[in-house]
Every structure is written in structure tokens, then in C-alpha cells.
C-alpha positions as CSV (number, residue, x, y, z in Angstrom):
1,M,253.4,-34.3,80.6
2,P,250.8,-31.6,80.4
3,T,248.0,-31.5,82.9
4,Y,244.6,-31.3,81.3
5,P,241.6,-29.6,82.9
6,T,239.2,-32.2,84.2
7,R,235.7,-32.7,82.6
8,T,234.2,-31.1,85.7
9,E,236.4,-28.0,85.3
10,I,235.4,-27.6,81.7
11,D,231.7,-28.3,82.5
12,D,231.9,-25.6,85.2
13,I,233.1,-23.0,82.7
14,V,230.4,-24.0,80.2
15,H,227.6,-23.9,82.8
16,D,228.6,-20.4,83.8
17,T,227.5,-19.5,80.2
18,I,224.5,-21.7,79.4
19,D,221.3,-23.1,80.8
20,D,220.9,-26.8,80.1
21,G,217.2,-26.2,79.6
22,G,217.8,-23.7,76.8
23,A,219.8,-23.4,73.5
24,G,223.4,-24.6,74.0
25,L,226.5,-25.8,72.3
26,A,228.7,-28.6,71.2
27,L,232.3,-28.5,72.3
28,A,235.6,-30.3,71.7
29,V,239.0,-29.7,73.3
30,I,242.0,-31.3,71.5
31,Q,245.6,-31.2,72.5
32,G,248.5,-33.0,70.8
33,G,246.0,-34.8,68.6
34,K,244.2,-36.2,71.6
35,V,240.5,-35.3,72.2
36,I,240.5,-34.5,75.9
37,H,236.9,-33.4,76.0
38,A,233.9,-33.6,73.6
39,R,230.2,-33.3,74.5
40,G,227.0,-31.4,73.9
41,Y,225.2,-29.0,76.3
42,G,221.7,-27.7,76.2
43,L,219.0,-28.3,73.6
44,A,219.0,-28.4,69.8
45,D,215.2,-28.0,69.7
46,L,213.5,-26.3,72.7
47,D,210.0,-27.5,71.7
48,R,211.0,-31.1,71.4
49,E,213.7,-30.9,74.2
50,T,216.2,-32.6,71.9
51,P,219.6,-32.6,73.5
52,I,222.7,-31.4,71.7
53,T,225.4,-34.0,71.0
54,T,228.7,-34.0,69.2
55,A,226.7,-35.2,66.1
56,T,224.3,-32.3,66.1
57,V,224.7,-30.2,63.0
58,F,225.1,-26.4,63.2
59,D,225.3,-23.6,60.7
60,L,229.1,-22.7,60.7
61,A,228.4,-19.2,59.5
62,S,231.8,-17.4,58.8
63,V,233.8,-20.4,60.0
64,S,232.9,-21.7,56.5
65,K,235.5,-19.3,55.1
66,Q,238.5,-21.5,56.0
67,F,237.0,-24.3,53.9
68,T,236.6,-22.1,50.9
69,A,240.2,-20.9,51.4
70,F,241.4,-24.5,51.5
71,A,239.4,-25.3,48.3
72,I,241.4,-22.5,46.6
73,L,244.6,-23.8,48.1
74,L,243.9,-27.3,46.8
75,L,243.5,-25.9,43.3
76,A,246.6,-23.8,43.7
77,E,248.6,-27.0,44.7
78,R,247.4,-28.5,41.4
79,G,248.6,-25.5,39.4
80,Q,245.0,-24.5,38.5
81,V,244.9,-21.3,40.4
82,D,247.5,-18.6,40.8
83,L,246.9,-16.7,44.1
84,D,248.3,-13.6,42.5
85,G,246.3,-14.0,39.3
86,A,243.6,-11.5,38.5
87,V,240.1,-12.6,39.5
88,R,238.8,-11.7,36.0
89,S,241.1,-14.2,34.4
90,Y,239.0,-16.9,36.2
91,L,235.6,-15.3,36.0
92,E,234.7,-14.3,32.5
93,H,231.7,-12.3,33.6
94,F,233.4,-10.4,36.5
95,D,233.5,-6.8,35.3
96,V,234.0,-4.5,38.3
97,K,236.0,-1.4,37.4
98,T,238.9,-0.9,39.8
99,R,241.4,1.9,40.4
100,G,245.0,1.0,40.2
101,R,245.8,-2.7,39.7
102,E,243.5,-5.7,39.2
103,I,241.9,-7.5,42.1
104,T,243.6,-10.8,42.7
105,V,242.6,-14.1,44.3
106,R,244.9,-13.2,47.2
107,D,243.0,-9.9,47.7
108,L,239.8,-11.9,48.1
109,L,241.4,-14.3,50.6
110,L,242.8,-11.5,52.7
111,H,239.8,-9.1,52.5
112,T,241.9,-6.4,50.7
113,S,239.8,-6.3,47.5
114,G,238.0,-3.0,48.3
115,L,234.9,-4.5,46.8
116,A,231.3,-3.7,47.9
117,D,229.9,-6.2,50.4
118,Y,226.5,-7.9,49.7
119,T,225.9,-8.4,53.4
120,G,226.4,-4.7,54.3
121,D,225.0,-1.3,53.4
122,D,225.9,-1.8,49.7
123,W,223.1,-4.3,49.3
124,D,220.1,-2.7,47.6
125,G,217.9,-5.7,46.9
126,T,214.9,-7.2,48.6
127,D,214.9,-9.8,51.3
128,E,213.6,-12.4,48.8
129,E,216.4,-11.5,46.3
130,F,218.9,-11.8,49.1
131,Q,217.6,-15.2,50.1
132,N,217.8,-16.5,46.5
133,L,221.1,-14.8,45.6
134,T,223.5,-17.4,44.0
135,C,227.2,-17.1,43.5
136,E,226.7,-16.3,39.8
137,G,224.0,-13.8,40.6
138,H,226.3,-12.2,43.1
139,V,228.9,-11.6,40.4
140,H,226.3,-9.8,38.3
141,W,225.3,-7.7,41.4
142,L,228.9,-6.8,42.0
143,N,229.3,-5.6,38.4
144,G,226.7,-2.9,39.2
145,T,228.6,-1.6,42.2
146,R,231.6,0.6,42.8
147,P,234.5,-0.5,44.9
148,A,235.1,1.4,48.1
149,R,238.8,1.7,47.2
150,A,241.6,0.3,45.1
151,P,242.7,-3.2,46.0
152,G,245.6,-3.8,48.4
153,K,245.2,-0.5,50.2
154,R,243.3,-1.6,53.3
155,Y,242.0,-4.6,55.2
156,E,238.2,-4.6,55.5
157,Y,236.3,-7.8,56.3
158,N,234.2,-8.6,53.2
159,N,231.8,-11.5,52.7
160,S,231.6,-10.8,48.9
161,G,235.2,-11.7,48.5
162,Y,234.6,-15.3,49.7
163,A,231.4,-15.6,47.7
164,L,233.6,-14.7,44.6
165,L,236.2,-17.4,45.7
166,A,233.4,-20.0,45.6
167,R,232.6,-18.9,42.1
168,V,236.3,-19.3,41.2
169,V,236.3,-22.8,42.6
170,E,233.3,-23.6,40.4
171,E,234.8,-22.1,37.2
172,V,238.2,-23.7,37.6
173,S,237.0,-27.2,38.8
174,G,233.9,-27.4,36.6
175,Q,231.9,-28.5,39.7
176,P,229.3,-26.7,41.8
177,Y,231.0,-25.4,44.9
178,S,228.9,-27.7,47.1
179,A,230.1,-30.7,45.1
180,F,233.7,-29.7,45.0
181,V,234.0,-29.3,48.8
182,R,232.1,-32.5,49.3
183,D,234.3,-34.6,47.0
184,H,237.7,-33.0,47.8
185,L,237.4,-32.0,51.4
186,F,234.6,-33.6,53.3
187,L,234.3,-37.2,52.0
188,P,238.1,-37.8,51.9
189,L,238.3,-36.8,55.5
190,G,235.2,-38.8,56.6
191,M,233.2,-35.7,57.3
192,D,230.0,-37.4,56.4
193,R,227.6,-35.0,58.2
194,T,229.1,-31.8,56.7
195,V,227.2,-30.2,53.8
196,A,227.1,-27.0,51.8
197,F,223.6,-25.5,51.8
198,D,222.7,-24.4,48.3
199,D,219.0,-25.3,48.0
200,L,216.2,-23.7,50.1
201,S,214.4,-27.0,50.0
202,L,217.3,-29.0,51.4
203,R,216.6,-30.6,54.8
204,I,219.7,-31.3,56.9
205,P,219.3,-34.3,59.2
206,G,220.2,-33.6,62.9
207,R,220.3,-29.9,62.4
208,A,220.0,-27.7,65.5
209,K,217.3,-25.0,65.5
210,G,218.8,-21.5,65.8
211,Y,217.7,-19.1,68.6
212,K,218.2,-15.4,69.5
213,E,217.0,-14.0,72.8
214,G,215.2,-17.3,73.3
215,E,213.2,-17.1,70.1
216,H,213.6,-19.4,67.1
217,V,215.1,-17.5,64.1
218,E,215.9,-18.6,60.6
219,E,217.3,-16.6,57.6
220,P,218.1,-19.2,54.9
221,S,220.1,-18.2,51.8
222,V,221.8,-20.2,49.1
223,I,225.0,-18.2,48.4
224,Q,228.2,-20.1,49.0
225,G,231.8,-19.4,50.1
226,D,231.4,-16.9,52.9
227,G,229.0,-19.1,54.9
228,N,226.3,-21.7,54.5
229,L,228.4,-24.8,55.5
230,F,226.8,-27.0,58.1
231,S,228.8,-29.4,60.2
232,C,229.1,-31.0,63.7
233,I,231.8,-31.3,66.3
234,D,232.5,-35.0,65.3
235,D,233.3,-33.8,61.8
236,L,235.3,-30.8,62.9
237,I,237.5,-33.1,65.0
238,R,238.3,-34.9,61.8
239,W,239.0,-31.5,60.1
240,D,241.4,-30.5,63.0
241,A,243.2,-33.8,62.6
242,A,243.6,-33.2,58.9
243,L,245.1,-29.7,59.5
244,R,247.5,-31.2,62.1
245,S,248.7,-34.0,59.8
246,G,248.9,-31.9,56.6
247,A,246.5,-34.3,54.8
248,L,245.0,-31.5,52.7
249,V,247.8,-29.3,51.4
250,G,251.6,-29.2,51.7
251,S,253.2,-27.7,54.8
252,A,254.2,-24.6,52.8
253,R,250.7,-23.8,51.8
254,L,249.4,-24.4,55.3
255,K,252.0,-22.1,56.7
256,E,251.0,-19.4,54.2
257,A,247.3,-19.8,55.2
258,W,248.3,-19.2,58.9
259,T,250.6,-16.3,58.1
260,N,249.4,-12.7,58.4
261,G,249.0,-11.0,55.0
262,T,250.3,-7.7,53.9
263,L,249.0,-4.6,52.1
264,D,250.6,-3.3,48.9
265,D,252.8,-1.0,50.9
266,G,254.3,-3.9,52.8
267,S,252.5,-3.1,56.1
268,P,250.9,-6.1,57.9
269,I,247.2,-6.6,58.0
270,D,245.7,-5.2,61.3
271,D,242.0,-5.7,62.0
272,G,242.1,-2.9,64.6
273,E,241.8,-5.4,67.5
274,G,245.3,-6.8,67.5
275,A,244.9,-9.5,65.0
276,G,245.8,-10.0,61.3
277,Y,244.3,-12.2,58.7
278,G,245.6,-15.1,56.6
279,F,243.5,-17.3,54.3
280,G,240.2,-17.8,56.1
281,W,241.9,-17.5,59.5
282,C,242.4,-14.6,61.9
283,I,246.1,-14.5,62.9
284,E,247.2,-13.7,66.5
285,E,251.0,-13.7,66.2
286,E,251.7,-12.9,69.9
287,D,249.8,-15.9,71.1
288,E,250.8,-18.2,68.2
289,A,247.1,-18.6,67.6
290,V,244.8,-18.8,64.5
291,S,241.1,-18.6,64.8
292,H,237.8,-17.7,63.2
293,S,234.4,-17.1,64.6
294,G,231.0,-16.8,62.9
295,S,227.5,-15.5,63.7
296,W,224.3,-15.6,61.7
297,A,220.6,-16.1,62.3
298,G,220.5,-18.3,65.4
299,T,224.1,-19.5,65.3
300,S,227.5,-18.6,67.0
301,T,230.6,-20.6,66.1
302,S,234.3,-20.6,66.8
303,I,237.5,-22.6,65.9
304,L,240.5,-21.6,68.0
305,R,244.0,-23.2,67.5
306,Y,247.0,-22.4,69.5
307,L,249.8,-23.6,67.2
308,G,252.6,-23.5,69.8
309,A,250.6,-25.5,72.3
310,D,249.1,-27.8,69.7
311,L,245.7,-27.0,71.3
312,S,242.4,-26.7,69.5
313,I,239.0,-25.7,70.9
314,L,236.0,-26.1,68.7
315,A,232.6,-24.6,69.8
316,L,229.3,-24.5,67.9
317,S,226.2,-22.9,69.5
318,N,222.6,-22.5,68.4
319,D,222.3,-19.4,70.5
320,E,223.3,-16.3,68.4
321,D,223.9,-14.3,71.5
322,M,226.4,-16.7,73.0
323,D,230.1,-15.6,73.0
324,V,231.5,-18.9,72.0
325,D,234.9,-17.4,71.2
326,G,235.1,-15.9,74.7
327,L,234.1,-19.3,76.2
328,S,236.8,-21.1,74.2
329,R,239.4,-18.6,75.4
330,A,238.3,-19.1,79.0
331,I,238.8,-22.9,78.6
332,A,242.2,-22.3,77.1
333,D,243.2,-20.0,80.0
334,E,242.2,-22.8,82.4
335,L,244.3,-25.3,80.5
336,F,247.3,-23.1,80.4
337,E,247.0,-22.4,84.1
338,D,247.0,-26.1,84.8
339,E,250.2,-26.8,82.9
């Protein structure tokens, strides 16, 4: 039988990172389907001194990408999306001129499209235009840009690819992205507090305020796919259980999502730091781990799964400066040492 770290041991690791009187995090540790630790630390709102709990809602930032990938995989399971199909076959108004072959859905999933990235130096709009950029508006913006390279030549992390995937979901399903993920991912899994943010007037109950260097920061936007999902640890525990049980897609699709992609020349994806990339997940083959982290205005998030050990560590923080991925790996190291 495995020996789990005690609550005190995990608490000690967390308290080396945070101050209970400041912004904090919500954390869950799951092994073999058993939640061995779940609690909140620190404050969701410094002014009101509201404590963080496992029901506190956080901006998932780029952890949102795995949900977009699974929305695409659901449509692929139903025969409505071909992962190797051209993006323009699903998006009538997508008209980016590429060198070589067409950009495929798989290219978007693997960050091998070569497209411009609306969150990088390619963006030439105002802050207000950025804030109000929709998935459809993003397609029109891309049409006025030039790709950095032909598809399939190089891995380069690209938020525009996942925003395009959200638009594919909308066109194929006939639903807004926010409605599709609600109806086909969140509600079937009982993730009642998880929501896609697509309206600047939307108020999310139980949401943590975001902080950076101790100051409240907020940078709302309405674009979908690459970010803008909000969730809590309680709901992510349900998500982890669904991944473990195969409740969402068949085992072959799940295995593909957690397998490192390849470039057109057959070489494996390498992010330059020893990891590859699957469908919304970073792939660490040596450690049999899949993960993704996220950071945006006032948020820092991480989902880390060790497949061989059947171990998951979920961490959501409202402190943009917090290294939640490093914290999660420190907890994993403690667990592995205790086995």
C-alpha cells in the first residue's frame, strides 16, 4: 500500500510558499482515484479577508486549453471533425495564405500551425479592441496577418491556435463555445461552478480576486478556447475522475491526447525544456507525466498528472507570481519519497 504524505507535510510545503494573510491557492492531491488532500490557503479577497476554499472559482488561464482540446475530441468521436482536415474546411471565412500544405486541426492542437499569435508581438490593435476580441473577430484579424512559417515545421506555443479551435467547435456544433462546453463537458460531469467567460458584464459567483505583487489586477477579455474558463478545485476533482474513468472520450482518443506530437519530418515535438506537447497537455515522457500550467492577470494555475503513479495534483492561485507548478512538483517529490 502506498504511504501518503500527511496533511501536515503538505501544509508545510504550501506554507513555505504562501502567507495565509495574502493571496493564496486551492489545492487537491489525488492518487488512485482517492482525494488524499483538498483545501484552500490564503485569501480570495484581501480587502474583505475572504478565505479561499475548494469551492473558490479561479481563472484557469491556459489550463483552459485541455477543455478545448477535449471538445474537439468529442466532435471527432462523433465523426464531425477530422483532426487531419484543413481548418478552412470548417471555417468558411478563414483565409490565411500559407506556404506548403494547408493548416489542419491537428496543427492547431499541437501548436505547429505557424500562425501569428494575437497575444504576442503580432497584435497591433488597441487594449479596448483586445478586450472585446471575439473568436469570430479573431479569424478576421488572422486573415490580415502573415504566418511565421509553413505548418508542421516547428512547435511554437500559440494562443491563436486554440482560439481558432473554439471557432471550429462553434461552426461544427452550431452552438456558442461557452454553451457547448457547458452542455457536453461541464454539466454531464457535475462541474456546476465551471463557466466559460464570454461577456464582460458576466459576474461569476465565488470568484477570487487576482493579484500581482500584492496589488489587485484584472484584464478581462471575451475570446474563447485558449483561456477564459473559470473553475474551482471541487469541479477539477470531478474532471480528474472523468479523465481517469474515460467518461469523456474513448481510451484511444485519450491516449492520443497524452501522446507527444510530431512535426512533418517525423521528429517529436520538443519545447526546448525537455517536454513535448499533445492535445492541450505538455508531455513529459521520461516521468510518465502530462501537465499544463497557466498564468494571466492575477492568476497562476497548474494541473499535473503522473500517469504511471496514478497521481494528480491540482493547484489554482490568485497570485500571478506564485509558481504553482513548482509547488505541485515539490508535493509530488514528497509523496514519491514516502512510498
